C-alpha positions in Angstrom: 118.6 58.4 -92.8 117.7 60.5 -89.4 119.5 59.9 -86.3 117.3 58.4 -83.4 117.8 61.5 -81.7 115.7 63.6 -84.4 113.2 61.3 -85.6 112.3 60.3 -82.0 113.2 62.8 -79.5 111.2 61.4 -77.0 113.8 58.2 -76.6 116.4 60.7 -76.7 115.0 62.4 -73.6 114.1 59.1 -72.0 117.8 57.6 -72.7 119.1 61.0 -71.1 116.9 60.0 -67.9 117.9 56.9 -67.5 121.9 57.7 -67.8 121.1 60.2 -65.1 119.2 57.7 -62.9 121.6 55.2 -63.3 124.7 57.6 -62.2 122.6 58.9 -59.2 122.2 55.0 -58.4 125.7 54.6 -58.4 126.4 57.8 -56.6 124.1 56.3 -54.1 125.7 52.9 -53.7 129.0 54.3 -53.3 127.8 56.4 -50.3 126.4 53.1 -48.9 129.8 51.4 -49.0 131.5 54.2 -47.9 129.1 54.3 -44.7 129.6 50.3 -44.7 133.3 50.4 -44.4 133.4 53.5 -42.1 130.8 51.0 -39.6 133.2 48.6 -39.8 136.3 50.6 -39.0 134.9 52.7 -36.1 133.2 49.5 -34.6 134.8 48.4 -31.2 134.5 44.7 -30.0 131.8 42.6 -31.4 130.0 43.9 -34.1 127.1 42.1 -33.9 126.6 43.5 -30.3 126.8 47.4 -31.9 123.2 48.0 -32.5 123.8 51.2 -34.5 126.4 49.3 -36.9 123.1 46.5 -37.4 120.7 49.4 -38.1 123.0 50.7 -40.7 124.0 47.5 -42.3 120.4 46.6 -42.5 119.2 49.9 -44.0 122.1 49.6 -46.5 121.2 46.1 -47.3 117.5 47.1 -48.2 118.2 50.5 -50.0 121.3 48.7 -52.4 118.7 45.7 -53.3 116.0 48.6 -54.4 118.9 50.0 -56.5 119.7 46.6 -57.8 115.8 46.0 -58.6 115.6 49.4 -60.6 119.2 49.2 -62.6 117.6 45.4 -64.0 116.7 45.9 -67.7 113.1 44.8 -68.3 112.4 42.7 -71.7 109.9 43.9 -73.5 
């Protein structure tokens, strides 16, 4: 019996691409997390009054939601 890699090379290529995409998404989420933690730790006073912090948190939320949607497994 042939392995999946030799009998269906296109599936192996797709699998490898998914692995790379997943790794990139995890790295991006870590960068988002670091940015949020930096923003929270460097914010002085009431964070709700810090426009820059609010913009960073909003954009981080949007980006993390987009990544979460991409990471969902689609049923066939």
